[in-house]
C-alpha positions in Angstrom: -31.0 -4.4 21.6 -28.0 -2.3 22.6 -27.1 0.8 20.6 -23.8 -0.6 19.5 -25.5 -3.6 17.9 -27.3 -1.5 15.4 -26.2 -0.9 11.8 -25.2 2.6 10.7 -28.4 3.1 8.7 -30.4 2.0 11.8 -28.5 4.6 13.9 -29.2 7.3 11.3 -32.9 6.5 11.3 -33.1 6.7 15.1 -31.1 9.9 15.2 -33.3 11.5 12.6 -36.4 10.5 14.6 -34.7 12.0 17.8 -35.1 8.6 19.5 -31.4 8.8 20.5 -28.7 11.4 20.5 -25.2 11.4 19.0 -23.8 11.6 22.5 -25.6 8.4 23.5 -24.4 6.6 20.4 -20.8 7.7 20.9 -20.9 6.8 24.6 -22.3 3.4 23.8 -19.4 2.6 21.4 -16.7 4.1 23.7 -18.0 1.9 26.6 -18.0 -1.1 24.3 -14.4 -0.3 23.3 -13.4 0.1 26.9 -14.9 -3.3 27.7 -13.7 -5.3 24.7 -10.5 -3.7 23.4 -8.3 -5.7 25.8 -9.5 -8.9 24.2 -9.7 -7.9 20.5 -7.0 -5.2 20.3 -8.4 -3.7 17.2 -7.2 -0.1 17.9 -3.9 1.7 17.8 -5.3 5.0 19.0 -8.8 5.7 20.6 -9.8 9.4 20.3 -12.5 9.2 23.1 -12.2 12.8 24.3 -12.4 14.3 20.8 -15.3 12.0 19.8 -17.4 13.0 22.8 -16.7 16.7 22.2 -17.8 16.3 18.5 -21.0 14.4 19.6 -22.0 17.2 22.0 -21.4 19.8 19.3 -23.6 17.9 16.8 -26.4 17.4 19.4 -26.3 21.2 20.0 -26.6 21.9 16.2 -29.5 19.5 15.9 -31.2 21.1 18.9 -30.7 24.6 17.3 -31.9 23.5 13.9 -28.6 24.1 12.2 -27.7 22.5 9.0 -25.5 19.3 9.4 -24.5 16.4 7.2 -26.9 13.6 6.4 -24.8 11.2 8.5 -23.9 13.6 11.2 -23.3 12.1 14.6 -22.5 8.5 13.5 -19.2 7.1 14.7 -16.5 5.4 12.5 -13.1 3.8 12.8 -10.3 4.6 10.4 -7.4 2.3 9.4 -4.2 3.7 10.7 -2.6 4.1 7.3 -5.1 6.9 6.4 -3.9 10.3 7.4 -5.8 12.2 10.1 -4.8 15.7 11.0 -3.7 16.1 14.6 -4.0 12.4 15.3 -1.2 9.8 15.0 -1.0 7.9 11.7 1.4 5.1 12.5 0.8 2.4 9.8 1.3 0.1 12.8 5.1 0.6 12.4 7.9 1.7 14.7 9.0 3.8 11.7 6.0 6.1 12.2 5.2 5.4 15.8 5.1 9.1 16.7 4.0 10.6 13.4 1.1 13.1 13.7 -0.2 14.0 10.2 -0.4 17.7 9.4 -3.3 17.1 7.0 -6.3 14.9 6.4 -6.7 12.3 3.7 -9.4 13.3 1.2 -11.7 10.5 2.5 -11.3 11.9 6.0 -12.2 15.4 4.8 -15.4 13.9 3.3 -16.2 12.2 6.7 -15.6 15.6 8.5 -17.8 17.4 6.0 -20.6 15.0 6.9 -19.9 15.5 10.7 -19.1 11.8 11.1 -17.3 11.1 14.4 -14.0 9.3 14.4 -13.5 6.9 17.3 -9.9 6.4 16.5 -7.3 4.6 14.4 -7.4 0.9 13.7 -4.7 -1.7 13.8 -3.2 -3.3 10.6 -0.2 -5.3 9.4 2.7 -3.0 9.3 2.4 -0.7 6.2 -0.5 -2.9 5.1 1.8 -5.8 4.4 0.3 -9.0 5.6 -2.8 -11.2 5.8 -3.3 -11.7 9.5 -2.7 -8.4 11.4 0.1 -10.2 13.3 2.7 -8.0 11.7 1.7 -4.9 13.7 4.5 -3.3 15.7 2.0 -2.7 18.5 0.1 -5.9 19.0 -1.7 -8.6 17.0 -5.5 -8.2 16.6 -7.8 -11.1 17.5 -10.9 -12.4 15.7 -14.1 -11.8 17.7 -15.5 -15.2 16.5 -12.6 -16.9 18.2 -10.0 -14.9 20.0 -7.3 -17.6 19.3 -7.8 -17.0 15.5 -6.5 -14.2 13.3 -8.9 -11.6 11.9 -7.2 -11.5 8.5 -5.3 -8.6 7.1 -4.1 -6.1 6.5 -7.3 -4.3 7.5 -7.8 -6.8 10.4 -8.3 -4.1 13.0 -11.1 -2.5 10.9 -12.9 -5.9 10.3 -12.5 -7.0 13.9 -13.8 -3.7 15.3 -16.9 -3.9 13.1 -17.5 -7.6 13.9 -17.1 -7.0 17.6 -19.6 -4.0 17.5 -16.8 -1.6 18.6 -17.6 0.7 15.6 -20.7 0.6 13.3 -18.5 0.8 10.2 -14.9 1.4 9.3 -12.5 2.4 6.5 -9.9 0.0 5.3 -7.5 -0.2 2.4 -7.1 -3.1 -0.1 -3.9 -3.8 -2.1 -4.4 -7.5 -2.7 -7.5 -8.4 -0.6 -6.8 -6.4 2.6 -10.4 -5.3 2.9 -12.2 -8.4 1.6 -10.1 -11.2 3.2 -10.5 -9.9 6.8 -14.2 -9.1 6.1 -14.6 -12.8 5.1 -12.7 -14.1 8.2 -14.7 -11.8 10.5 -18.2 -12.3 9.0 -18.7 -8.7 7.8 -19.1 -6.9 4.4 -16.0 -5.6 2.7 -15.9 -3.7 -0.6 -12.8 -3.1 -2.7 -14.0 -0.4 -5.2 -12.8 0.0 -8.8 -9.3 1.5 -8.8 -9.7 5.3 -9.2 -13.2 5.5 -7.8 -12.0 6.8 -4.4 -9.1 9.2 -3.9 -5.9 7.8 -2.5 -4.7 11.2 -1.4 -3.6 10.8 2.2 -3.3 7.0 2.1 0.2 6.0 3.0 1.3 4.2 -0.1 2.2 0.5 -0.2 1.8 -0.3 -3.9 0.4 2.7 -5.7 -1.1 0.9 -8.7 -2.9 -1.6 -6.5 -4.0 0.3 -3.3 -7.6 1.3 -2.9 -9.6 2.7 0.1 -13.0 1.1 0.8 -15.7 0.4 3.4 -16.0 -2.4 5.9 -19.6 -2.6 7.3 -22.1 -4.7 9.1 -24.4 -5.1 6.1 -24.6 -4.2 2.4 -26.8 -1.1 2.8 -24.2 0.5 5.1 -21.6 -0.3 2.4 -23.6 1.6 -0.2 -24.1 4.5 2.1 -20.5 4.8 3.0 -19.4 4.4 -0.7 -21.7 7.2 -1.7 -19.9 9.5 0.8 -16.3 8.7 0.0 -16.4 8.1 -3.8 -15.7 10.9 -6.3 -13.0 12.7 -8.3 -10.2 14.4 -6.4 -7.8 16.8 -8.1 -5.1 15.9 -5.6 -5.0 12.3 -6.9 -4.0 11.9 -10.6 -5.4 8.4 -10.7 -8.9 9.5 -9.5 -11.5 9.2 -12.2 -13.8 12.1 -13.0 -17.2 10.4 -13.6 -20.8 11.1 -12.9 -21.8 10.7 -9.3 -23.8 7.5 -8.6 -26.3 6.8 -5.8 -25.4 3.2 -4.9 -28.3 2.9 -2.5 -30.7 2.8 -5.5 -29.1 -0.6 -6.4 -30.4 -2.1 -3.1 -33.2 -4.1 -4.6 -34.0 -7.8 -4.0 -33.9 -8.9 -7.6 -31.3 -10.9 -9.6 -33.6 -12.1 -12.3 -31.7 -12.1 -15.6 -28.3 -11.7 -14.1 -25.6 -14.0 -15.6 -23.0 -15.0 -13.1 -19.8 -16.9 -13.9 -18.3 -19.4 -11.5 -14.6 -20.0 -12.4 -13.9 -23.7 -11.8 -10.3 -22.9 -10.9 -11.4 -21.1 -7.8 -13.3 -24.1 -6.3 -10.6 -26.6 -7.1 -7.3 -27.6 -5.6 -6.2 -25.5 -2.6 -9.7 -24.4 -1.6 -11.0 -25.7 1.7 -13.9 -28.2 1.2 -16.3 -26.2 3.5 -15.4 -23.0 1.6 -16.1 -24.8 -1.7 -19.4 -26.1 -0.4 -20.4 -22.5 0.7 -19.8 -21.3 -2.9 -21.9 -24.1 -4.4 -24.7 -23.3 -2.0 -24.5 -19.6 -3.0 -24.7 -20.8 -6.6 -28.0 -22.7 -5.8 -29.3 -19.6 -3.9 -28.8 -17.3 -6.9 -30.3 -19.9 -9.3 -33.3 -20.2 -7.0 -33.7 -16.4 -7.1 -33.7 -16.3 -10.9 -30.0 -15.7 -11.9 -28.1 -17.9 -14.3 -24.9 -19.3 -12.8 -22.5 -21.1 -15.2 -19.2 -22.7 -14.6 -16.5 -21.0 -16.6 -12.7 -21.0 -16.8 -10.3 -18.3 -15.5 -6.9 -20.0 -15.5 -4.8 -17.2 -13.9 -4.3 -18.6 -10.4 -0.7 -19.8 -11.0 0.4 -16.5 -12.4 -1.6 -13.9 -10.5 0.0 -14.5 -7.2 3.5 -14.2 -8.7 2.6 -11.1 -10.7 1.1 -9.5 -7.6 4.1 -10.1 -5.3 6.5 -8.9 -7.9 4.6 -5.7 -8.7 3.5 -5.0 -5.1 7.0 -5.5 -3.6 8.6 -3.4 -6.4 6.3 -0.5 -5.7 6.7 -1.0 -1.9 10.5 -0.8 -2.3 10.1 2.5 -4.1 7.4 4.0 -1.9 9.2 3.1 1.4 12.5 4.5 0.2 11.5 7.9 1.8 11.5 6.4 5.3 15.2 6.7 5.9 15.6 8.6 9.3 16.5 11.8 7.5 13.4 12.8 5.4 10.7 10.8 7.2 10.3 8.3 10.0 12.2 6.9 13.0 15.8 7.9 13.4 18.2 5.7 15.2 20.3 6.9 18.2 23.2 4.6 17.3 25.3 6.1 14.5 28.7 7.5 13.8 28.1 8.6 10.3 25.4 9.3 7.7 25.5 5.8 6.3 24.9 4.3 9.7 21.9 6.6 10.2 20.3 5.2 7.0 21.1 1.5 7.8 20.3 1.5 11.5 17.1 3.6 11.1 15.6 1.3 8.6 16.9 -1.8 10.3 15.4 -0.8 13.6 12.3 1.0 12.2 10.9 -1.7 9.9 9.6 -5.1 10.9 10.6 -8.5 9.3 7.7 -8.7 6.8 8.3 -5.1 5.5 12.0 -5.8 5.2 11.3 -9.0 3.3 9.1 -7.2 0.7 11.5 -4.3 0.4 14.4 -6.7 -0.4 12.3 -8.7 -2.9 11.1 -5.5 -4.6 14.6 -4.0 -4.8 15.8 -7.3 -6.3 13.2 -7.4 -9.1 13.9 -3.7 -9.9 17.7 -4.1 -10.0 19.8 -4.0 -13.1 19.8 -7.4 -14.9 16.6 -8.6 -13.3 14.2 -5.7 -14.2 13.3 -7.2 -17.6 13.2 -10.8 -16.3 10.8 -10.1 -13.4 9.2 -6.6 -13.2 8.7 -6.0 -16.9 7.4 -9.5 -17.5 5.0 -9.2 -14.6 3.5 -6.0 -16.1 3.0 -7.8 -19.4 1.3 -10.7 -17.6 -0.8 -8.2 -15.7 -2.3 -7.0 -19.0 -3.0 -10.7 -19.9 -4.9 -11.1 -16.6 -6.9 -8.0 -17.2 -7.8 -9.2 -20.7 -8.9 -12.6 -19.3 -11.4 -10.8 -17.0 -12.6 -8.6 -19.9 -13.4 -11.7 -22.0 -15.4 -13.2 -19.2 -17.3 -10.0 -18.7 -18.4 -10.0 -22.3 -20.5 -13.0 -21.3 -21.2 -12.5 -17.6 -22.4 -9.6 -15.4 -20.6 -10.9 -12.3 -18.2 -13.6 -11.2 -18.6 -15.6 -8.0 -15.6 -17.0 -6.1 -14.4 -17.6 -2.6 -12.9 -14.6 -0.9 -10.4 -16.7 1.0 -9.3 -20.3 0.4 -9.8 -21.0 4.1 -11.5 -19.7 7.2 -9.6 -17.9 9.9 -6.5 -19.7 11.0 -4.8 -19.7 14.4 -2.7 -16.9 15.7 1.0 -17.9 15.2 0.0 -20.7 12.8 1.5 -19.2 9.6 3.5 -16.3 10.9 6.8 -18.1 10.3 5.9 -19.4 6.9 5.6 -16.4 4.5 4.8 -18.6 1.4 1.9 -20.2 3.1 0.7 -16.8 4.3 0.9 -15.4 0.8 -1.2 -18.2 -0.5 -4.0 -16.9 1.7 -4.4 -14.1 -1.0 -4.9 -16.4 -4.0 -8.6 -15.6 -4.5 -8.3 -11.8 -3.9 -5.1 -10.5 -5.6 -6.2 -10.9 -9.2 -8.9 -8.3 -8.7 -6.4 -5.6 -7.7 -4.1 -6.6 -10.6 -7.0 -5.9 -13.0 -8.3 -2.9 -11.0 -11.8 -4.4 -10.7 -14.4 -3.9 -8.0 -15.2 -6.8 -5.7 -17.2 -7.4 -2.5 -16.9 -10.1 0.2 -20.1 -10.8 2.1 -20.7 -13.5 4.7 -22.5 -16.6 3.5 -22.5 -19.2 6.3 -20.2 -20.6 9.0 -18.1 -23.8 9.0 -18.3 -26.8 11.3 -16.4 -24.9 14.0 -18.6 -21.8 13.8 -16.2 -19.6 11.8 -17.6 -17.4 9.1 -17.1 -18.1 5.4 -17.4 -15.2 2.8 -18.2 -15.3 -0.8 -16.8 -12.8 -3.3 -18.7 -11.0 -6.1 -16.5 -9.5 -8.8 -17.9 -6.9 -11.2 -16.9 -4.9 -14.3 -15.0 -1.7 -14.0 -17.1 1.0 -12.3 -20.1 -1.4 -12.1 -20.4 -1.5 -8.3 -24.2 -1.1 -8.8 -24.5 -4.7 -10.1 -22.4 -6.0 -7.2 -24.7 -4.1 -4.7 -27.8 -5.5 -6.3 -26.6 -9.1 -6.2 -25.1 -8.8 -2.7 -28.2 -7.2 -1.2 -30.4 -9.9 -2.7 -28.2 -12.6 -1.3 -28.0 -11.0 2.1 -31.8 -10.5 2.3 -32.4 -14.1 1.3 -29.8 -15.8 3.6 -30.1 -13.4 6.6 -26.6 -14.2 7.9 -26.6 -11.5 10.7 -29.9 -12.9 12.1 -28.6 -16.4 12.2 -25.0 -16.0 13.2 -23.1 -13.8 15.7 -19.7 -14.2 17.3 -20.1 -15.8 20.8 -18.0 -12.8 21.9 -20.9 -10.5 21.2 -23.4 -12.4 23.2 
């Protein structure tokens, strides 16, 4: 087995036993990137020189017996909307094409404190707005399971890089499914933590009340390890929750006896692909065989959740992206005769069509005469959706749904149909509206060999139960042993 095929926890074990060095690990991944990036196009920036220098420094510290982080020497990829000091943070937009952040996001500081090595910045839909990573200013990313298919979005670069063994794990951000949906489409594990569990300081904001940073990994154990590292209170983020530290790896036990799992019937009904529906029903049987109780229940929020999400998300995007005007931040046009033209031309040239679409929609719902009819009403319905989840969690420990209504679709297939693209988020956006934690983990493949993910939704700050159920399912089904992208063979 090649070094780049190993999970992060397997790399840690070999590094601790001195079977391999950090330099060997880093070189293995950089060689893999050099060979495969031209096909997958997962990266915006590869920091190969810095990565090798870091690896050599860590090997020297290990040889000298110096104190280093528990995860020192393990590489990672970082979504390119998370600020990294001295390295470009572009948000895959012309608006920030040449922006080099003067500071690190809190999660990046935590990685640095552990001596984790960044291999570079990963591609995304521009400003994290999209479900396919086709809306990047630089290039679309391709799905390693089929290079003619999308990897999902907006963290498509992160999911594709992990799936293609170009990084052992990665950080993404999730506003309405942007970690979980690409994880499902690329056959990897993606966790959207409870809102407030991880600091958003240094994450370029799309929709501040919905955004959350989280891990994308090869397996559930790696997800728990990475969450342990990046979770925690941060004084720089007023939405960060100050709660007792949890070791999520202690939840990695193969035991779901006594768990009560709800299966909302609305999420396996109309609009859900038949093979995806069958995968959920098979997962239900698996959990029942292992001792959990799985009951059909009702969560009739599908028709309202998508509308609520796009009203709130676009309204917040309109506000957050107002700073990128060619004066304070971002790209400045060269074609202007006055101040007004600087604003208009800079934003017209700097933003792509999907970002413009959402800014226009958000500005409209916040405008005088429409604020009450749309934005205020959406916030009220948001509370109703949150309450509906709370009612179900009085009876159930977890909820089981599809992550995505379909498997990966073709590149270019939906890019000119925004409404159809938005419907790809139907299973994932309600979780962000309610601020809940949820994980996508691979279950099986469809008749064309494309991965299908299932979604486990938990109570607020109950990631431990999600990890327990996900780990049990993973150990029972052994997806990674059965299925791999042909690209990796």
